[in-house]
C-alpha positions as CSV (number, residue, x, y, z in Angstrom):
1,M,25.5,17.4,-10.9
2,I,24.1,18.8,-14.1
3,T,21.2,17.6,-15.7
4,V,21.2,19.1,-19.4
5,R,17.7,20.2,-21.5
6,P,18.2,19.3,-24.8
7,A,15.9,22.2,-26.9
8,A,14.9,19.7,-29.4
9,E,13.0,17.9,-26.4
10,R,11.0,20.7,-25.3
11,G,7.6,20.6,-25.5
12,H,6.6,22.2,-29.0
13,A,3.2,24.2,-30.0
14,N,2.8,26.1,-33.4
15,H,-0.6,27.8,-34.3
16,G,1.2,29.2,-36.9
17,W,0.8,33.1,-35.2
18,L,2.5,31.7,-32.4
19,D,5.7,29.4,-32.0
20,S,6.3,27.8,-28.6
21,H,9.0,26.2,-27.2
22,H,8.4,24.9,-23.3
23,T,10.5,23.5,-21.0
24,F,8.7,22.7,-19.0
25,S,4.8,21.1,-18.7
26,F,2.6,23.9,-20.3
27,A,-1.1,24.1,-21.8
28,D,-1.6,21.3,-23.6
29,Y,2.1,19.6,-23.2
30,F,2.8,17.3,-19.9
31,D,5.2,15.5,-19.2
32,P,5.7,14.5,-15.6
33,K,9.7,14.1,-15.7
34,H,9.7,18.1,-16.6
35,V,6.9,20.2,-14.7
36,Q,8.9,22.5,-12.9
37,F,13.0,23.1,-11.6
38,R,12.4,24.0,-8.1
39,S,10.0,27.3,-7.7
40,L,11.0,27.8,-11.4
41,R,7.2,26.8,-13.0
42,V,7.5,27.6,-16.4
43,L,10.2,28.6,-19.3
44,N,9.0,29.4,-22.9
45,E,10.5,30.2,-25.6
46,D,7.8,32.3,-27.8
47,K,7.7,33.8,-31.4
48,V,4.8,36.0,-31.9
49,A,3.8,37.1,-35.6
50,G,3.3,40.6,-36.4
51,G,0.1,41.8,-35.0
52,R,-1.0,39.0,-33.7
53,G,-1.0,38.3,-29.5
54,F,-2.9,37.0,-26.4
55,G,-5.9,38.4,-25.4
56,K,-7.6,39.2,-22.5
57,H,-6.6,36.6,-20.0
58,P,-6.2,36.4,-16.0
59,H,-3.2,35.0,-13.6
60,R,-2.7,35.2,-9.7
61,D,-0.3,33.8,-7.6
62,M,2.6,33.8,-9.5
63,E,5.1,35.8,-10.1
64,I,5.8,36.3,-14.1
65,L,8.8,37.8,-15.9
66,T,8.8,38.9,-19.4
67,W,12.1,39.2,-21.6
68,V,12.2,40.2,-25.1
69,Q,15.3,39.1,-27.2
70,S,14.5,40.8,-30.6
71,G,10.9,42.9,-31.3
72,T,8.4,44.8,-29.6
73,L,5.6,43.4,-27.1
74,E,3.0,45.5,-25.5
75,H,1.3,45.0,-22.8
76,A,-1.5,46.2,-21.2
77,D,-3.7,45.2,-17.6
78,D,-6.7,46.0,-15.6
79,L,-4.4,47.7,-13.3
80,G,-4.0,50.9,-15.6
81,N,-0.8,49.6,-17.1
82,K,-0.1,50.3,-21.3
83,R,3.6,49.7,-22.2
84,V,5.6,48.2,-24.9
85,L,8.9,46.2,-23.7
86,Q,11.7,46.1,-25.9
87,P,15.2,44.1,-25.7
88,G,16.9,44.9,-22.8
89,E,13.9,45.3,-20.5
90,L,12.5,43.3,-18.1
91,Q,9.0,43.0,-17.5
92,A,7.9,41.6,-13.7
93,M,4.0,41.2,-12.5
94,S,3.4,39.7,-9.2
95,A,0.0,38.3,-10.0
96,G,-1.3,38.2,-6.4
97,T,-4.9,38.1,-5.8
98,G,-5.4,38.2,-9.4
99,V,-4.9,40.1,-13.1
100,V,-6.0,40.6,-16.4
101,H,-4.2,41.6,-19.0
102,S,-3.1,41.2,-23.1
103,E,0.2,40.7,-24.9
104,Y,0.1,42.0,-28.5
105,N,2.9,42.1,-30.9
106,P,3.0,46.2,-32.7
107,S,4.3,45.7,-35.3
108,I,2.6,44.6,-38.4
109,T,5.8,43.2,-39.9
110,V,8.7,42.0,-37.5
111,P,8.0,39.2,-35.6
112,V,9.0,39.2,-31.3
113,H,10.7,36.5,-29.9
114,F,10.8,36.7,-26.4
115,F,10.7,34.1,-22.4
116,Q,8.1,33.8,-20.6
117,I,8.8,33.2,-17.1
118,W,6.7,31.9,-14.2
119,I,8.1,31.3,-10.6
120,L,5.9,30.2,-7.9
121,P,5.8,33.2,-5.0
122,D,6.5,33.1,-1.4
123,R,3.4,34.6,-0.4
124,K,-0.4,34.3,-1.8
125,N,-3.5,36.9,-2.1
126,I,-0.8,39.8,-2.2
127,A,-2.0,42.9,-4.3
128,P,-1.1,42.5,-7.4
129,V,2.5,44.5,-8.8
130,Y,3.7,45.8,-12.2
131,A,7.1,46.9,-12.8
132,Q,9.4,47.1,-16.2
133,E,12.7,48.3,-16.1
134,T,15.5,49.1,-19.0
135,F,19.2,47.3,-17.4
136,A,22.3,48.6,-19.4
137,A,23.6,46.2,-21.9
138,E,26.8,46.7,-20.7
139,Q,26.5,45.9,-17.4
140,R,25.9,42.1,-18.5
141,K,29.3,42.1,-21.2
142,G,31.5,39.5,-19.1
143,R,29.7,39.2,-16.2
144,F,26.2,38.2,-14.7
145,Q,24.0,41.0,-14.4
146,L,20.8,40.8,-11.8
147,L,17.5,42.0,-13.2
148,A,14.9,39.9,-10.4
149,S,15.3,39.4,-6.8
150,P,13.7,39.1,-3.9
151,N,14.7,42.4,-1.7
152,G,15.8,44.2,-5.2
153,A,19.7,43.9,-4.6
154,A,22.1,45.8,-7.5
155,G,18.6,47.6,-9.2
156,S,17.2,45.0,-9.7
157,I,13.1,44.1,-9.9
158,P,12.0,43.1,-6.5
159,I,9.9,39.7,-6.6
160,N,7.8,38.1,-4.1
161,A,9.9,34.6,-4.6
162,D,13.1,33.2,-3.6
163,A,14.8,33.2,-6.8
164,K,17.4,35.3,-8.8
165,F,17.1,35.9,-12.8
166,S,20.2,37.1,-14.2
167,V,21.5,37.7,-17.8
168,I,24.9,37.5,-19.1
169,D,26.1,38.2,-22.6
170,L,29.2,36.6,-23.4
171,A,31.8,37.4,-26.8
172,H,33.1,34.4,-28.4
173,G,35.9,33.3,-26.4
174,Q,34.6,34.8,-23.6
175,S,34.3,32.6,-20.0
176,A,32.8,33.6,-16.6
177,S,31.9,32.0,-13.4
178,Y,28.9,31.8,-10.7
179,P,29.0,30.4,-7.1
180,V,26.4,28.4,-6.2
181,A,25.4,28.5,-2.4
182,A,24.4,25.3,-0.5
183,G,21.0,24.1,-1.0
184,R,20.5,26.5,-3.8
185,G,19.7,25.3,-7.5
186,V,20.0,26.6,-10.6
187,W,19.3,26.6,-14.0
188,V,20.5,27.7,-17.2
189,Q,19.2,28.6,-20.8
190,V,21.0,29.6,-23.6
191,A,18.6,31.9,-25.2
192,S,21.3,32.5,-28.3
193,G,24.7,31.4,-29.3
194,E,26.9,28.6,-28.0
195,V,28.6,27.9,-24.5
196,D,30.7,25.6,-22.6
197,L,29.2,24.6,-19.2
198,N,31.6,22.8,-16.9
199,G,32.4,20.6,-19.9
200,R,28.9,20.4,-21.7
201,K,28.1,22.3,-24.7
202,L,25.1,23.7,-24.5
203,S,23.4,25.3,-27.9
204,A,20.9,28.1,-28.6
205,G,17.4,26.6,-26.6
206,D,19.1,24.3,-24.6
207,G,18.9,24.5,-20.6
208,A,20.8,23.1,-17.7
209,A,19.7,21.9,-13.8
210,I,22.4,22.3,-11.7
211,E,21.9,20.9,-8.2
212,D,24.8,20.0,-5.7
213,E,27.6,22.2,-7.8
214,S,29.7,24.6,-5.7
215,A,29.8,27.0,-9.1
216,L,29.1,27.0,-12.9
217,Q,32.0,27.8,-15.2
218,L,30.9,29.1,-18.8
219,K,32.9,29.6,-21.7
220,S,30.9,31.2,-24.9
221,L,32.1,29.0,-28.0
222,R,30.1,31.7,-30.1
223,D,28.8,34.7,-29.2
224,A,26.0,33.7,-27.1
225,Q,23.6,35.4,-24.3
226,V,22.4,33.4,-21.6
227,L,19.9,33.5,-18.9
228,L,20.2,31.9,-15.3
229,F,18.1,31.2,-12.8
230,D,19.0,30.9,-8.8
231,V,16.1,28.9,-7.0
232,Q,15.3,27.6,-3.5
């Protein structure tokens, strides 16, 4: 079964400096039909104006991933990390017992466009962990590149959740498949471009929940980047 979540039906908040679309319930946006997908709790697509960002705020007991589409995002936390995140880099933070951090767009003129992802952890009250890795673009051209997983398989970042996060770049007309293990659920989010997913057309901003399917078949109708979450 494939259930499409159209881009236009997502929650939306525009604060001027922040333009945010919420796939699932978040902050002031609540939809009882779209609270989460299995352990995938938050999937926000954010655009932050130059020189603006999120001041210091706390998190705990959540796996937080950040994937930048364009621009740069500066991260600082009370663990002593201060890093700049660029396209092609994944930031992963196990909030565990608690972490306080901030995120800013260091450019005054160029907006930053990114996805903020929260996944429910397998264990609570663990020591906070921060990781950031660069993933070669060539390795996701026409195939799924694993970026985060429970055991750090294939050079991915280990996370405290039974979930896998992958990204694929598809040129126009290119196809790829993804096997779905029994009992697993998959969420697909189109970050850019346009694809055919098992006979359904999805454009940038559209998402889809996949359950009780043995495989996914993707074909690009226009150059596309697709995010994939394989969750318990």
